[in-house]
ZALOLO-516052 format. One record per atom (N, C-alpha, C, CB): residue in one letter; x, z, y; residue number from 0. Coordinates in pm, whole numbers, always signed. Atoms other than C-alpha are relative to their C-alpha. Glycine has a CB too. Example, Ala and Ser with C-alpha at 12.3 -4.5 7.8 and 13.67 -1.06 7.14 Angstrom:
A	+89	+0	-119	0 .
A	+1230	+780	-450	0 .
A	+90	+0	+120	0 .
A	-99	+125	+3	0 .
S	-82	-6	-119	1 .
S	+1367	+714	-106	1 .
S	-77	+73	+109	1 .
S	+41	-142	+46	1 .
//
This chain:
M	+85	+0	-120	0 .
M	+0	+0	+0	0 .
M	+88	+0	+125	0 .
M	-96	+124	+1	0 .
K	-77	+12	-123	1 .
K	+124	-88	+347	1 .
K	-94	+17	+120	1 .
K	+75	-137	+7	1 .
T	+77	-20	-122	2 .
T	-6	+32	+685	2 .
T	+75	-60	+117	2 .
T	-28	+151	+24	2 .
V	-63	+70	-112	3 .
V	+62	-177	+994	3 .
V	-75	+34	+128	3 .
V	+3	-153	-24	3 .
Y	+55	-29	-132	4 .
Y	+7	-74	+1356	4 .
Y	+42	-113	+94	4 .
Y	+48	+140	+54	4 .
F	-27	+108	-93	5 .
F	-19	-379	+1582	5 .
F	-24	+50	+142	5 .
F	-88	-126	-32	5 .
V	+10	-46	-138	6 .
V	+42	-308	+1951	6 .
V	+17	-119	+94	6 .
V	+106	+110	+30	6 .
R	-19	+100	-106	7 .
R	-17	-545	+2241	7 .
R	+90	+62	+107	7 .
R	-139	-47	+60	7 .
H	-93	-46	-104	8 .
H	+246	-519	+2515	8 .
H	-73	+59	+120	8 .
H	+89	-116	+46	8 .
G	+55	-54	-124	9 .
G	+192	-337	+2844	9 .
G	-30	-110	+100	9 .
G	+95	+101	+61	9 .
E	+39	+97	-103	10 .
E	+50	-507	+3152	10 .
E	+125	-68	+59	10 .
E	-81	+69	+112	10 .
S	-114	+77	-52	11 .
S	+285	-784	+3269	11 .
S	-33	-61	+136	11 .
S	+39	-111	-99	11 .
E	+18	+67	-129	12 .
E	+338	-960	+3600	12 .
E	-91	-121	-16	12 .
E	+136	-43	+58	12 .
G	+83	+117	+25	13 .
G	+178	-1269	+3448	13 .
G	-145	+35	-24	13 .
G	+53	-76	-118	13 .
N	+138	-44	+19	14 .
N	-130	-1073	+3341	14 .
N	-69	+20	+134	14 .
N	-4	+130	-81	14 .
V	+58	-29	-131	15 .
V	-188	-958	+3698	15 .
V	-23	-128	+80	15 .
V	+92	+94	+79	15 .
A	+10	+126	-74	16 .
A	-128	-1306	+3840	16 .
A	-94	-100	-67	16 .
A	+138	-62	+16	16 .
N	+82	+93	+78	17 .
N	-350	-1467	+3573	17 .
N	+71	-135	-13	17 .
N	-139	-18	+65	17 .
A	-85	+119	+5	18 .
A	-67	-1712	+3514	18 .
A	+45	-29	-144	18 .
A	+123	+18	+91	18 .
F	-63	+36	+127	19 .
F	+78	-1901	+3221	19 .
F	+138	+66	-3	19 .
F	+12	-157	-16	19 .
Q	-122	-79	+6	20 .
Q	+367	-1685	+3103	20 .
Q	+107	-65	-87	20 .
Q	-31	+139	-51	20 .
S	-115	+41	+81	21 .
S	+712	-1764	+2972	21 .
S	+49	+123	-76	21 .
S	+115	-63	+88	21 .
A	-53	-113	+77	22 .
A	+939	-1527	+2780	22 .
A	+55	+111	+88	22 .
A	+108	-48	-94	22 .
V	-79	-92	-83	23 .
V	+1082	-1347	+3082	23 .
V	-82	+91	+92	23 .
V	+94	-79	+84	23 .
E	+78	-85	-89	24 .
E	+790	-1188	+3269	24 .
E	+16	+147	-37	24 .
E	-149	-40	-5	24 .
K	-21	-143	+22	25 .
K	+842	-815	+3312	25 .
K	-131	+77	+8	25 .
K	+99	+55	+102	25 .
L	+114	-88	-15	26 .
L	+601	-525	+3292	26 .
L	-16	+39	+146	26 .
L	+15	+124	-89	26 .
T	+26	-56	-133	27 .
T	+436	-411	+3612	27 .
T	+23	+151	-7	27 .
T	-146	-32	+48	27 .
G	-9	-146	+0	28 .
G	+454	-46	+3720	28 .
G	-105	+60	-90	28 .
G	-13	+54	+140	28 .
V	+108	-45	+88	29 .
V	+120	+2	+3545	29 .
V	+39	-25	-146	29 .
V	-132	-72	+34	29 .
G	-40	+33	+136	30 .
G	+257	-172	+3236	30 .
G	+107	+94	-54	30 .
G	+50	-141	-5	30 .
E	-102	-97	+40	31 .
E	+560	+59	+3229	31 .
E	-65	+131	-42	31 .
E	+101	+24	+115	31 .
K	+69	-126	+32	32 .
K	+329	+360	+3235	32 .
K	-79	-14	-130	32 .
K	-95	+40	+116	32 .
Q	+74	+23	+125	33 .
Q	+111	+208	+2962	33 .
Q	+93	+6	-120	33 .
Q	-71	-137	+5	33 .
A	-97	+0	+110	34 .
A	+420	+153	+2746	34 .
A	+46	+142	-32	34 .
A	+121	-89	+34	34 .
E	-41	-139	+21	35 .
E	+526	+514	+2796	35 .
E	-110	+79	-70	35 .
E	+37	+67	+133	35 .
L	+112	-72	+59	36 .
L	+178	+638	+2706	36 .
L	-20	-37	-147	36 .
L	-128	-28	+78	36 .
V	+18	+38	+141	37 .
V	+150	+434	+2387	37 .
V	+117	+49	-83	37 .
V	-15	-154	-13	37 .
A	-116	-53	+72	38 .
A	+502	+543	+2290	38 .
A	-24	+145	-37	38 .
A	+128	-14	+86	38 .
R	+30	-140	+31	39 .
R	+388	+905	+2312	39 .
R	-99	+12	-116	39 .
R	-58	+71	+125	39 .
R	+93	+0	+113	40 .
R	+104	+821	+2073	40 .
R	+77	-8	-132	40 .
R	-100	-119	+12	40 .
F	-75	+20	+124	41 .
F	+363	+713	+1818	41 .
F	+91	+117	-35	41 .
F	+83	-125	+11	41 .
A	-73	-122	+35	42 .
A	+531	+1052	+1836	42 .
A	-69	+69	-117	42 .
A	+9	+95	+121	42 .
S	+75	-63	+109	43 .
S	+257	+1161	+1594	43 .
S	-57	-101	-100	43 .
S	-112	+82	+57	43 .
I	+41	+104	+95	44 .
I	+200	+829	+1413	44 .
I	+120	-35	-87	44 .
I	-55	-128	+73	44 .
P	-117	+25	+85	45 .
P	+426	+781	+1110	45 .
P	+33	-148	-15	45 .
P	-23	+60	-138	45 .
V	-48	+137	+20	46 .
V	+617	+454	+1132	46 .
V	+145	+4	-46	46 .
V	-14	-85	+132	46 .
D	-135	+5	+57	47 .
D	+933	+357	+946	47 .
D	+89	-101	+70	47 .
D	-7	-31	-147	47 .
V	-77	+105	-68	48 .
V	+1038	+52	+1149	48 .
V	-90	-64	+105	48 .
V	+54	-107	-102	48 .
I	+75	+68	-107	49 .
I	+936	-139	+1463	49 .
I	+45	-145	+5	49 .
I	+23	+71	+139	49 .
L	-27	+144	-12	50 .
L	+912	-519	+1466	50 .
L	-58	-45	+132	50 .
L	-62	-81	-120	50 .
A	+48	+35	-133	51 .
A	+877	-687	+1802	51 .
A	+29	-146	+35	51 .
A	+64	+89	+103	51 .
S	-21	+129	-64	52 .
S	+838	-1017	+1980	52 .
S	+125	+8	+87	52 .
S	-124	-43	+85	52 .
T	-119	+4	-85	53 .
T	+1151	-1125	+2165	53 .
T	-35	-20	+147	53 .
T	+92	-111	-46	53 .
M	+40	+16	-140	54 .
M	+950	-1192	+2484	54 .
M	+11	+134	+71	54 .
M	-144	-57	+10	54 .
H	-39	-123	-69	55 .
H	+1048	-936	+2747	55 .
H	-112	+103	+3	55 .
H	+43	-32	+141	55 .
R	+110	-95	-18	56 .
R	+705	-780	+2801	56 .
R	-32	+77	-128	56 .
R	-123	-72	+48	56 .
A	+26	-66	+128	57 .
A	+660	-704	+2431	57 .
A	+122	+79	-46	57 .
A	-40	-102	-106	57 .
H	-121	-67	+47	58 .
H	+1020	-617	+2353	58 .
H	+26	+128	+77	58 .
H	+121	-94	+12	58 .
H	-20	-120	-81	59 .
H	+1041	-371	+2641	59 .
H	-100	+109	-39	59 .
H	-13	-33	+150	59 .
T	+99	-96	+49	60 .
T	+718	-206	+2523	60 .
T	+48	+62	-131	60 .
T	-137	-68	-19	60 .
A	-51	-48	+129	61 .
A	+871	-179	+2175	61 .
A	+118	+95	+20	61 .
A	+43	-118	-88	61 .
E	-114	-89	-27	62 .
E	+1186	-21	+2321	62 .
E	-47	+141	+33	62 .
E	+85	-55	+116	62 .
K	+55	-131	-35	63 .
K	+974	+261	+2463	63 .
K	-42	+75	-127	63 .
K	-120	-16	+96	63 .
I	+43	-61	+126	64 .
I	+824	+325	+2117	64 .
I	+122	+42	-83	64 .
I	-89	-96	-81	64 .
A	-121	-30	+75	65 .
A	+1169	+313	+1958	65 .
A	+70	+125	+56	65 .
A	+97	-119	+2	65 .
E	-62	-116	-62	66 .
E	+1300	+569	+2206	66 .
E	-67	+130	-44	66 .
E	-5	-12	+152	66 .
V	+75	-120	+37	67 .
V	+1026	+816	+2116	67 .
V	+11	+29	-150	67 .
V	-147	-15	+39	67 .
T	+3	-20	+146	68 .
T	+1025	+761	+1739	68 .
T	+138	+9	-62	68 .
T	-76	-112	-65	68 .
G	-134	+5	+58	69 .
G	+1397	+706	+1686	69 .
G	+13	-99	-114	69 .
G	+39	+135	-47	69 .
K	-2	+97	+109	70 .
K	+1313	+420	+1449	70 .
K	+68	-130	+43	70 .
K	-142	-29	-47	70 .
E	-68	+126	-25	71 .
E	+1498	+91	+1418	71 .
E	-96	-103	+60	71 .
E	+62	-55	-129	71 .
L	+77	+107	-64	72 .
L	+1374	-190	+1642	72 .
L	+62	-134	-40	72 .
L	-2	+17	+155	72 .
I	-46	+131	+45	73 .
I	+1400	-542	+1498	73 .
I	-77	-107	+77	73 .
I	-19	-17	-154	73 .
S	+62	+108	-77	74 .
S	+1333	-844	+1722	74 .
S	-12	-125	-85	74 .
S	+80	-30	+128	74 .
N	+20	+122	+77	75 .
N	+1189	-1164	+1579	75 .
N	-89	-94	+79	75 .
N	-61	+31	-139	75 .
D	+77	+101	-74	76 .
D	+1068	-1483	+1749	76 .
D	-134	-30	-66	76 .
D	+81	-129	+11	76 .
I	+125	+31	+71	77 .
I	+793	-1511	+1487	77 .
I	-119	+69	+65	77 .
I	+11	+41	-148	77 .
F	+108	-79	-58	78 .
F	+591	-1252	+1682	78 .
F	-27	-32	+147	78 .
F	+31	+145	-14	78 .
I	+22	+33	-141	79 .
I	+600	-1424	+2024	79 .
I	-143	-50	+22	79 .
I	+100	-106	+46	79 .
E	+134	+47	-35	80 .
E	+285	-1529	+2209	80 .
E	-13	-149	-27	80 .
E	-30	+31	+147	80 .
V	+25	+143	+17	81 .
V	+123	-1869	+2157	81 .
V	+74	-76	+109	81 .
V	-152	-31	+5	81 .
L	-77	+78	-96	82 .
L	+339	-2131	+2325	82 .
L	-91	-95	+77	82 .
L	+111	-80	-72	82 .
R	+75	+88	-90	83 .
R	+178	-2302	+2623	83 .
R	+96	-104	+57	83 .
R	-69	+82	+114	83 .
P	-90	+102	-55	84 .
P	+313	-2616	+2794	84 .
P	+100	+59	+98	84 .
P	-81	-109	+69	84 .
T	-106	-54	-84	85 .
T	+645	-2534	+2956	85 .
T	-22	-33	+147	85 .
T	+135	-54	-44	85 .
T	+22	+41	-138	86 .
T	+546	-2725	+3268	86 .
T	-102	+88	+72	86 .
T	-47	-145	+4	86 .
L	+101	-88	-61	87 .
L	+265	-2472	+3325	87 .
L	+49	+142	+23	87 .
L	-123	+4	-87	87 .
H	-49	-137	-14	88 .
H	+481	-2159	+3312	88 .
H	+7	+39	+148	88 .
H	+138	+15	-66	88 .
G	+1	-49	-137	89 .
G	+429	-1955	+3627	89 .
G	-117	-49	+83	89 .
G	+125	-39	+66	89 .
Q	+114	+55	-73	90 .
Q	+124	-2155	+3731	90 .
Q	-123	+88	-21	90 .
Q	-29	-146	-46	90 .
T	+119	-83	+9	91 .
T	-188	-1956	+3810	91 .
T	-118	-79	-53	91 .
T	-33	+60	+135	91 .
K	+117	+65	+59	92 .
K	-500	-2037	+3611	92 .
K	-116	-8	+99	92 .
K	-44	+74	-125	92 .
N	+103	+7	-104	93 .
N	-703	-1989	+3931	93 .
N	+5	-132	+76	93 .
N	+15	+116	+97	93 .
D	-13	+130	-64	94 .
D	-575	-2322	+4062	94 .
D	-90	-99	-73	94 .
D	+149	-49	+0	94 .
P	+94	+92	+66	95 .
P	-847	-2584	+3994	95 .
P	+69	-104	-88	95 .
P	-83	-70	+104	95 .
D	-70	+101	+79	96 .
D	-596	-2843	+3872	96 .
D	+58	+60	-129	96 .
D	+112	-65	+83	96 .
I	-56	-68	+117	97 .
I	-430	-2594	+3638	97 .
I	-110	+42	-95	97 .
I	+83	+123	+42	97 .
K	+114	-38	+84	98 .
K	-766	-2468	+3515	98 .
K	-52	-120	-79	98 .
K	-112	+60	+86	98 .
A	+46	+121	+69	99 .
A	-861	-2826	+3428	99 .
A	+88	-29	-122	99 .
A	+1	-121	+96	99 .
I	-91	+20	+112	100 .
I	-551	-2852	+3209	100 .
I	-25	+106	-107	100 .
I	+147	+4	+47	100 .
D	+28	-108	+94	101 .
D	-626	-2514	+3053	101 .
D	-126	-29	-81	101 .
D	-14	+133	+76	101 .
D	+125	+36	+70	102 .
D	-979	-2630	+2970	102 .
D	+26	-111	-102	102 .
D	-107	-46	+102	102 .
Q	-33	+111	+90	103 .
Q	-834	-2945	+2815	103 .
Q	+75	+53	-123	103 .
Q	+85	-105	+74	103 .
L	-74	-59	+112	104 .
L	-593	-2738	+2602	104 .
L	-95	+72	-96	104 .
L	+106	+99	+53	104 .
L	+97	-69	+84	105 .
L	-882	-2526	+2478	105 .
L	-86	-99	-77	105 .
L	-88	+92	+85	105 .
E	+85	+101	+64	106 .
E	-1096	-2831	+2403	106 .
E	+68	-65	-119	106 .
E	-39	-107	+101	106 .
H	-74	+70	+104	107 .
H	-822	-2988	+2191	107 .
H	+82	+93	-90	107 .
H	+91	-103	+62	107 .
F	-81	-96	+73	108 .
F	-679	-2667	+2042	108 .
F	-5	-23	-151	108 .
F	-46	+141	+31	108 .
G	+15	+23	+144	109 .
G	-816	-2753	+1698	109 .
G	+19	-143	-43	109 .
G	-134	+45	-42	109 .
N	-24	+141	+31	110 .
N	-718	-3120	+1711	110 .
N	+147	-20	-34	110 .
N	-42	-92	+119	110 .
A	-139	+13	+45	111 .
A	-402	-3175	+1506	111 .
A	+68	-126	+54	111 .
A	+6	-1	-150	111 .
D	-57	+128	-44	112 .
D	-356	-3525	+1652	112 .
D	+18	-9	+152	112 .
D	-88	-113	-47	112 .
W	-8	+5	-147	113 .
W	-360	-3428	+2022	113 .
W	+103	+99	+51	113 .
W	-138	+31	+62	113 .
R	-96	-88	-66	114 .
R	-83	-3284	+2239	114 .
R	-3	-27	+150	114 .
R	+143	-20	-57	114 .
H	-25	+16	-143	115 .
H	-55	-3220	+2608	115 .
H	+149	-22	+20	115 .
H	-49	+125	+80	115 .
S	-146	+13	-7	116 .
S	+323	-3168	+2574	116 .
S	+64	+81	-113	116 .
S	+53	+46	+139	116 .
D	-76	-75	+100	117 .
D	+520	-2895	+2396	117 .
D	-68	+131	-40	117 .
D	+139	+29	+52	117 .
E	+73	-122	+34	118 .
E	+247	-2637	+2332	118 .
E	-26	+10	-151	118 .
E	-132	+4	+75	118 .
E	+46	-19	+137	119 .
E	+128	-2490	+2000	119 .
E	-150	-23	-5	119 .
E	+37	+141	-52	119 .
N	+144	+12	+23	120 .
N	-211	-2592	+1866	120 .
N	-41	+99	-109	120 .
N	-38	-145	-40	120 .
F	+52	-92	+101	121 .
F	-429	-2406	+1615	121 .
F	+84	-3	-127	121 .
F	-144	-35	-33	121 .
F	-68	+13	+128	122 .
F	-243	-2540	+1314	122 .
F	+145	+50	+8	122 .
F	-1	-146	-45	122 .
D	-135	-55	-22	123 .
D	+101	-2456	+1457	123 .
D	-5	+152	-4	123 .
D	+59	-49	+134	123 .
L	+9	-145	-13	124 .
L	-11	-2104	+1538	124 .
L	-41	+64	-133	124 .
L	-100	+37	+109	124 .
Q	+41	-52	+130	125 .
Q	-183	-2051	+1203	125 .
Q	+118	+4	-96	125 .
Q	-113	-86	-58	125 .
K	-118	+5	+87	126 .
K	+134	-2157	+1021	126 .
K	+97	+113	+35	126 .
K	+72	-136	+12	126 .
R	-92	-107	-42	127 .
R	+342	-1913	+1226	127 .
R	-57	+138	-35	127 .
R	+27	-9	+151	127 .
A	+64	-127	+36	128 .
A	+89	-1633	+1171	128 .
A	+18	+30	-148	128 .
A	-150	-2	+37	128 .
R	-19	-19	+143	129 .
R	+113	-1686	+795	129 .
R	+142	+46	-30	129 .
R	-32	-129	-75	129 .
K	-139	-40	+20	130 .
K	+491	-1658	+813	130 .
K	+22	+143	+47	130 .
K	+95	-96	+74	130 .
A	-14	-136	-53	131 .
A	+465	-1343	+1027	131 .
A	-58	+102	-98	131 .
A	-70	+12	+136	131 .
I	+63	-90	+96	132 .
I	+228	-1181	+777	132 .
I	+86	+14	-125	132 .
I	-141	-50	-37	132 .
A	-87	-5	+117	133 .
A	+459	-1273	+491	133 .
A	+122	+88	+26	133 .
A	+44	-142	-40	133 .
I	-115	-84	-36	134 .
I	+753	-1111	+673	134 .
I	-38	+147	-6	134 .
I	+52	-37	+141	134 .
I	+47	-138	+2	135 .
I	+551	-793	+719	135 .
I	-15	+50	-144	135 .
I	-134	+13	+75	135 .
L	+25	-42	+138	136 .
L	+448	-782	+352	136 .
L	+129	+10	-81	136 .
L	-95	-97	-67	136 .
E	-127	-3	+73	137 .
E	+804	-846	+234	137 .
E	+87	+119	+39	137 .
E	+76	-129	+24	137 .
R	-78	-115	-43	138 .
R	+939	-548	+428	138 .
R	-15	+113	-101	138 .
R	-43	+46	+141	138 .
P	+10	-110	+97	139 .
P	+1020	-247	+208	139 .
P	-74	+122	+55	139 .
P	+139	+42	-42	139 .
E	+62	-118	-59	140 .
E	+872	+3	+455	140 .
E	-152	+1	-23	140 .
E	+30	+6	+151	140 .
E	+144	-15	+21	141 .
E	+520	+139	+402	141 .
E	-76	+7	+132	141 .
E	-29	+124	-82	141 .
N	+65	-17	-129	142 .
N	+443	+210	+770	142 .
N	+78	-76	+106	142 .
N	-11	+149	+38	142 .
I	-69	+93	-90	143 .
I	+526	-62	+1022	143 .
I	-75	-11	+131	143 .
I	+15	-140	-65	143 .
C	+55	+26	-133	144 .
C	+471	-98	+1396	144 .
C	+43	-141	+41	144 .
C	+47	+107	+105	144 .
V	-30	+136	-45	145 .
V	+449	-457	+1525	145 .
V	-47	-13	+145	145 .
V	-70	-108	-92	145 .
V	+34	+15	-141	146 .
V	+460	-509	+1902	146 .
V	-1	-148	+34	146 .
V	+100	+78	+92	146 .
T	+18	+143	-17	147 .
T	+326	-850	+1993	147 .
T	-91	-29	+120	147 .
T	-59	-61	-128	147 .
H	+79	+50	-113	148 .
H	+76	-1036	+2216	148 .
H	-145	-22	-45	148 .
H	+60	-132	+55	148 .
G	+142	+5	+31	149 .
G	-302	-1061	+2238	149 .
G	-45	-119	-81	149 .
G	-76	+3	+124	149 .
F	+47	+121	+67	150 .
F	-359	-1422	+2135	150 .
F	+58	-10	-141	150 .
F	+37	-125	+83	150 .
F	-63	+10	+133	151 .
F	-109	-1414	+1849	151 .
F	-50	+111	-93	151 .
F	+153	+7	+13	151 .
L	+57	-108	+81	152 .
L	-242	-1078	+1730	152 .
L	-134	-41	-58	152 .
L	-16	+128	+84	152 .
R	+132	+42	+50	153 .
R	-590	-1226	+1704	153 .
R	+13	-109	-106	153 .
R	-86	-50	+115	153 .
M	-21	+101	+104	154 .
M	-455	-1521	+1507	154 .
M	+44	+65	-130	154 .
M	+103	-103	+45	154 .
M	-41	-69	+122	155 .
M	-280	-1290	+1261	155 .
M	-119	+70	-63	155 .
M	+112	+102	+30	155 .
F	+117	-70	+52	156 .
F	-597	-1083	+1229	156 .
F	-98	-98	-65	156 .
F	-68	+78	+113	156 .
A	+91	+101	+56	157 .
A	-810	-1396	+1173	157 .
A	+52	-52	-132	157 .
A	-19	-116	+99	157 .
E	-59	+48	+125	158 .
E	-570	-1516	+907	158 .
E	-12	+105	-110	158 .
E	+147	-37	+21	158 .
M	+18	-108	+97	159 .
M	-584	-1176	+736	159 .
M	-143	+5	-51	159 .
M	+39	+134	+62	159 .
M	+141	-6	+36	160 .
M	-963	-1192	+738	160 .
M	-44	-119	-85	160 .
M	-84	+7	+124	160 .
F	+57	+121	+59	161 .
F	-1028	-1553	+638	161 .
F	+97	-80	-87	161 .
F	-52	-87	+108	161 .
G	-96	+75	+79	162 .
G	-705	-1694	+494	162 .
G	-25	-150	+3	162 .
G	-3	+48	-142	162 .
K	+16	+145	+9	163 .
K	-754	-2051	+372	163 .
K	-134	-49	+55	163 .
K	+14	-44	-144	163 .
D	+131	+39	-53	164 .
D	-1114	-2047	+500	164 .
D	-5	+1	+153	164 .
D	-106	+93	-54	164 .
L	-2	-4	-146	165 .
L	-1007	-2000	+863	165 .
L	+0	-140	+58	165 .
L	+122	+78	+51	165 .
T	+8	+129	-69	166 .
T	-1102	-2293	+1088	166 .
T	+19	+23	+149	166 .
T	-136	-70	-29	166 .
P	-12	-15	-145	167 .
P	-1041	-2361	+1458	167 .
P	-126	+56	+64	167 .
P	+32	-133	+63	167 .
V	+126	-48	-58	168 .
V	-1410	-2298	+1532	168 .
V	-15	+150	-22	168 .
V	-120	-75	-63	168 .
I	+9	-144	+29	169 .
I	-1407	-1958	+1359	169 .
I	+97	+78	+87	169 .
I	+28	+27	-149	169 .
F	-100	-73	-79	170 .
F	-1087	-1856	+1532	170 .
F	-39	+7	+147	170 .
F	+137	-67	-14	170 .
L	+34	-1	-142	171 .
L	-1204	-1956	+1879	171 .
L	-116	+92	+29	171 .
L	-32	-140	+47	171 .
H	+108	-97	-16	172 .
H	-1524	-1756	+1832	172 .
H	+55	+142	-3	172 .
H	-107	-18	-110	172 .
M	-61	-132	+10	173 .
M	-1320	-1454	+1724	173 .
M	+84	+32	+124	173 .
M	+86	+11	-125	173 .
N	-87	-20	-115	174 .
N	-1074	-1501	+2008	174 .
N	-79	+33	+125	174 .
N	+85	-124	+24	174 .
R	+84	-25	-118	175 .
R	-1357	-1501	+2262	175 .
R	-60	+140	-4	175 .
R	-111	-106	+9	175 .
V	+72	-127	+13	176 .
V	-1524	-1188	+2126	176 .
V	+94	+120	-12	176 .
V	-92	-4	-120	176 .
M	-84	-115	+34	177 .
M	-1238	-968	+2003	177 .
M	+117	+13	+96	177 .
M	+53	-13	-144	177 .
K	-101	-14	-102	178 .
K	-1045	-883	+2317	178 .
K	+91	+121	-29	178 .
K	-65	+15	+138	178 .
T	-96	-110	+16	179 .
T	-742	-653	+2333	179 .
T	+47	+47	+137	179 .
T	+121	-45	-86	179 .
F	-57	-58	-121	180 .
F	-631	-416	+2609	180 .
F	+151	+5	-13	180 .
F	-59	+141	+26	180 .
N	-145	-19	+3	181 .
N	-268	-389	+2707	181 .
N	+31	+135	-65	181 .
N	+59	-7	+144	181 .
T	-45	-111	+85	182 .
T	-103	-144	+2461	182 .
T	-108	+52	-94	182 .
T	+49	+114	+86	182 .
G	+98	-36	+101	183 .
G	-418	-131	+2247	183 .
G	+64	-1	-139	183 .
G	-120	-94	+5	183 .
I	-55	-12	+136	184 .
I	-341	-28	+1887	184 .
I	-103	-46	-101	184 .
I	+43	+147	-30	184 .
T	+84	+44	+111	185 .
T	-489	-210	+1590	185 .
T	+67	+40	-131	185 .
T	-24	-156	+4	185 .
K	-56	-52	+125	186 .
K	-440	-47	+1249	186 .
K	-58	-76	-118	186 .
K	-29	+152	-15	186 .
M	+39	+74	+119	187 .
M	-448	-254	+931	187 .
M	+69	+61	-122	187 .
M	+36	-151	+14	187 .
R	-60	-47	+125	188 .
R	-387	-155	+570	188 .
R	-9	-110	-104	188 .
R	-69	+130	-50	188 .
H	-1	+100	+106	189 .
H	-285	-387	+290	189 .
H	+1	+70	-135	189 .
H	+123	-94	+13	189 .
E	+13	-57	+133	190 .
E	-401	-288	-58	190 .
E	-5	-113	-103	190 .
E	-126	+91	-10	190 .
E	+3	+100	+108	191 .
E	-426	-465	-391	191 .
E	-107	-106	+24	191 .
E	-23	+69	-135	191 .
R	+109	+96	-23	192 .
R	-755	-627	-288	192 .
R	+14	-76	+132	192 .
R	-132	+73	-1	192 .
G	-23	+73	-124	193 .
G	-616	-745	+46	193 .
G	+5	+90	+121	193 .
G	-107	-103	+19	193 .
W	-9	-72	-126	194 .
W	-626	-642	+411	194 .
W	-129	+72	+34	194 .
W	+37	-95	+112	194 .
L	+112	-78	-51	195 .
L	-853	-374	+555	195 .
L	+24	+31	+147	195 .
L	-19	+131	-82	195 .
L	-8	-39	-140	196 .
L	-923	-319	+925	196 .
L	-45	+144	+13	196 .
L	-87	-93	+89	196 .
L	+32	-141	-16	197 .
L	-911	+54	+1003	197 .
L	-30	+35	+146	197 .
L	+115	+86	-51	197 .
V	+20	-27	-143	198 .
V	-889	+54	+1385	198 .
V	+26	-128	+77	198 .
V	+94	+115	+51	198 .
W	-22	+118	-85	199 .
W	-929	-221	+1644	199 .
W	+16	+44	+146	199 .
W	-119	-102	-13	199 .
N	-19	-12	-145	200 .
N	-780	-200	+1996	200 .
N	-21	+143	+51	200 .
N	-95	-95	+72	200 .
D	+8	-140	-45	201 .
D	-753	+180	+2024	201 .
D	+88	+16	+124	201 .
D	+44	+100	-114	201 .
H	-75	-19	-125	202 .
H	-653	+245	+2386	202 .
H	-34	+133	+65	202 .
H	-30	-115	+96	202 .
A	+36	-133	-51	203 .
A	-752	+612	+2419	203 .
A	+110	+60	+86	203 .
A	-32	+93	-116	203 .
H	-112	-53	-79	204 .
H	-405	+687	+2556	204 .
H	-3	-44	+146	204 .
H	+132	-43	-63	204 .
L	+10	+48	-139	205 .
L	-498	+494	+2871	205 .
L	-101	+81	+81	205 .
L	-39	-148	+1	205 .
G	+94	-86	-71	206 .
G	-767	+751	+2957	206 .
G	-140	-60	+9	206 .
G	+52	+28	+138	206 .
//
């Protein structure tokens, strides 16, 4: 049996600006406080290792948890956020022209034959989520903390739920409904019969 605590990163500069983010956006002052608060939660949550996205906002959040728990922190690109077109990084989604592109990306997210540029589509992200889940299951530890990002967390969760039956339509419905707060904790357990959801988006530490 394996228990996994998925944590979304603290509030980032890109979150506040409602902008397409790259790998380098930092936490805001609020995000720093959120990261400290969720780290304190893990003082009483048993984890054996911390896996984290290499993107700054998630990795820095993971560092806070590692400081409190004293557990090893392992960075891995497999846990990064969904890749959006590089040309959009830093662009605010409030701009009508940028929003039009964002709408187009959403419309074609489940189309394997369409690309705007260098972004990930549903099938790219699903493949990466499967690899991420396999990495988690292959780890020898029983209690694992994974610090990642909202969109990718929902893809991993959808893959855990539906597996080969997951479709773009199902995922997009789930993505719209199942939101995550910054530093929200989702607890999953893997048993012989598969994955079980124990807690979704616990953010009690935020007050």
